[in-house]
N, C-alpha and C positions, 0 to 999 in steps of 0.2 A: 483157669490157667491161660495166659496170653500165648500168642504164637511164638514170641521170643523165648518162652520158657518150656516149649514142648520138647525140645532136645536139650539134654543136660549141657550146660555151659562148661567147656574145659577149664580146669583150674590148675595152676602150676606155681612153683617158686621161681623167682628170678635168679637167685644165686645160691640160696641156702639148700641144704639137703633134707630139710624137714618135710613131713607129710603135709601137702597143701590143704587137704580137707580138715585135718586136725588143727592146722594153723588158723584156718578161717574161723573155726569155732572158738579156739582158745584165745585168739587175739582180738577177734572182731565180734564174737557172739552170735554168728550165724550158723545154724545147724546144717546148712547145705548151700551149694552154689545157687540153687533155685531161690532159696530164701534171700540170699544176698542180692541177686539180680532183681527180685521182686521189690525189695526195699529201695534199691537204687532207681528203679523205674519210677516209683512214686516220688522220690526226691527230685528227679529231673523234671517231672511233670509239674510239681508244685512250685519249685523255685526257679526253674529255667523255662517253663512252658513248652517243654519238648517231650515228644512221644518216642520211645525207643522201639525201633523196628526189629533189631536183632542184637543179641549179645554174642560177640565172637569168642572172647576168652576173659578169664580173670587171672591176674598175676599178683602174687604177694611178694613184697619186698620189705622185710623188716616190719615196721609198724604201719606200712602203707599197703593198700590194696588198689590195683588198677583194673579197670574194665574197658576193654575195647568194644565199642558199640557202633551201631549204624542208626543214624537218624535221617530218614529220607535218603538222599544220595550222599550224605556226608558220613565219613568215618571220624569218630571222636574218641577221646580217652577221658574217662571220669576217674578221678583219683581221690581216695579218702584216707585220712590218717586217724589213728586211734589214740594219740598221745595229747591230752589237753594242754600240757605245758608247752607244746610246740605250736599251738594254734596261732598265737600272735605272730610268731616268726613266719609261719606258712602264709598268713595274710600279707605280711610285709614283702615276702619273696614274690608273691603274685603281683603286687603293685610294682615292684622292681621290674618284673618281666614285661609288664605292660609298658613301662617307661622306656625300656630298652627297645622294644618293638617299635615304638613311636619314633625312635632315633635311628631306625634302619638296621638295627642288629637283628639277624634272623633267629628269632626265638619262637617258641610255641606259645603265643599270646593266649592267656586264659579268656574264656568267654564269660562275659558278665551275666549274672543272674538278673531276674526281673527287677530286683531292687538296686541294681548297679554294683553289687558286691562281686568281686572276682574270686572270693573264697568264702564259702558259706558254712557256718556251724549249725549242725542239725543232728539230733538224736545222739549226741555225744561224739560226733565225728566232725572233722573239718574236710569239706568237699570242694574240689575244683574241677573244671571242665575245660578241655581244649581240643583243637582240631588235630587229627592225625596228619603228620607231614611225611610225605613220601621220600624215600631215599635209602641208601645203604650206609652202614657204619663206616666211619673214616678208615681208609686203608693206608697204613703208613708205608707200604711197599711202593706206593705211587708218589713220586716226587712232587707232582703237581698238587696233590691233595695235602701233602705235608706243608708245602709253601703256603697254600691257601689257609691252612689251619693256623700257621704262625701269624699271618697277616690278620686273621680274624681275632685271635687272642689280643693282639695289639689294639685293634679297634674297640674291643670290649673293655680293655683296661682304660683307654682314653675316655670312653663314655662313662664308665662306672666311677671314674675319678670325680665326675661332675654331678653324681646322683645327689639330689637335695634331701632325700629321706634318710632314715636310719634303719638298719636291719638288726633286730634283737639278737644278741649272742650271749653265751654263758659268761663271756668276759667282755666288759665294756670296750667300745672302740678305742684303740690306743691314741693318745694325743700326738704321737710323733709325726713330724711332717712328711716322713718318707713312707707312711702307711696309707692305704686306701681300701675301698671296697673292691674285692675280687671274687671271682666265681668259685675258685678253690677245688674244682673237679673237672677240668678241661681235659678230656681224653676221648678215645675212639667210641667208647660206650655211650657217650653223650653228644656225639657230633654226627650229623647226617650229611651225606654227600649225594647230590643229584644234579644232573644237567650241567656238569662241569664246574660246580661251585659248592661251597658250604651252604646247604639248604636250611639247616637249623642247628643251634646249640641248645641242648636240652638240659633239664634238671639243674636249676640253680640253688637247690636246697642246701648246699654246703657253703653258700656265700658267707664271707667273713671279712675281717679287716687284717691286712698284713702288707708287707712290702710287695710291690708288684714283681720285683726280681725273684722273690721266693715263690710266687705263684707261677711265674714263667719257668722256674727250675722244676717245680713239681709237675707241671704240664709236660715239660720236655722229657722227664723220666717216665711218666705214666701214659704218654700219648697213645701208645699202641694197645693199652689194656682195655679189656671188655668186661665180661662177667666172671670168667673162670681162667685158671692157668696163667696167672700174670707173669710177665717177663719184662725186664727193663727195656726201654726203647734203645735200639742200637745207637752207638755213639755218632755215626755219620748222619742218622736221621735226626738226632737231637741237634746237631750242628746246623743242619739245613733249616730246621724249625726255628731255632733261635735267630739265624740270619734273616729269615723272612720277617720275624717279629721286629727286629731292630730296624729293618728297612722302612717300617711304618712308624714305629715309636722307639726312637733311640734310647738306650740306657743312659742313666745319669752318670756323671763322672765318678769313677770308683766302683760302679756296680758290676763291671765285668768280672772282677775278682770275686765279688760277693756271689755272682751267679754261679761261678765254678764251684765255690765252696758249698753253696746250697744244693747244687746238683749232687755233689759227692755225699752230702749229708742225707739226702733222700735215698740215694742208692744203698747206703749203709742201713738206714732206719727201717726200710720196708722189708718185711719178712718174706722174701721171694721163695717160691717153692723150690725144693731141691731137685 
């Protein structure tokens, strides 16, 4: 047994109420957290040439398992998925993330494996590795953070409109000229704030093709949501967020009305807790 495995690695669910130990076995086939961390240690050594010094925690989110690890003085996150049908999409999302990072968008860029892949298929899983980025989740009670978030979404939309690749989706990208690639999950749970700026936009796994005004509307409604107890973003915060967005990337003619309609549609569609 390695030093990293002498103490049982804590395991939890990100947002579900399921038993994490049972989920680890039923979804991923590992009898225990120790078995999972032992497997991951071998994968990181073989494919990334890295030795794990410590496992901090395991967190299960649907079909994904995340491990916070320490490698030397670096804190990293390894994430593996159990759904083979999603593997091509995960690889494409990893490539998109690298591309955005090269263009100055603050994302958690995947670390390439020895063979230069940024997403590795091994033992029936798709595995990625990235650095831990320090920061706190976006706080929508702070007007400075709200404005910075609006400006950041505009920057992302401008960059993603030029992405030369294609992200696999269940529905082919629409041919309409007013649709483009968008992140589709821009909210507090996926935005880190540090040193007076947006330090990182996390988790692009929901990326899809749609009108940017619809993505802006969804982000405005869900900006304050995290993992539990969702509530719609207050109207005044939505307005400040949208104003910051259009200061960087103005809406097209006629999109102002479409934005309002889309915001109202999201407010009605989402099953808010009573």
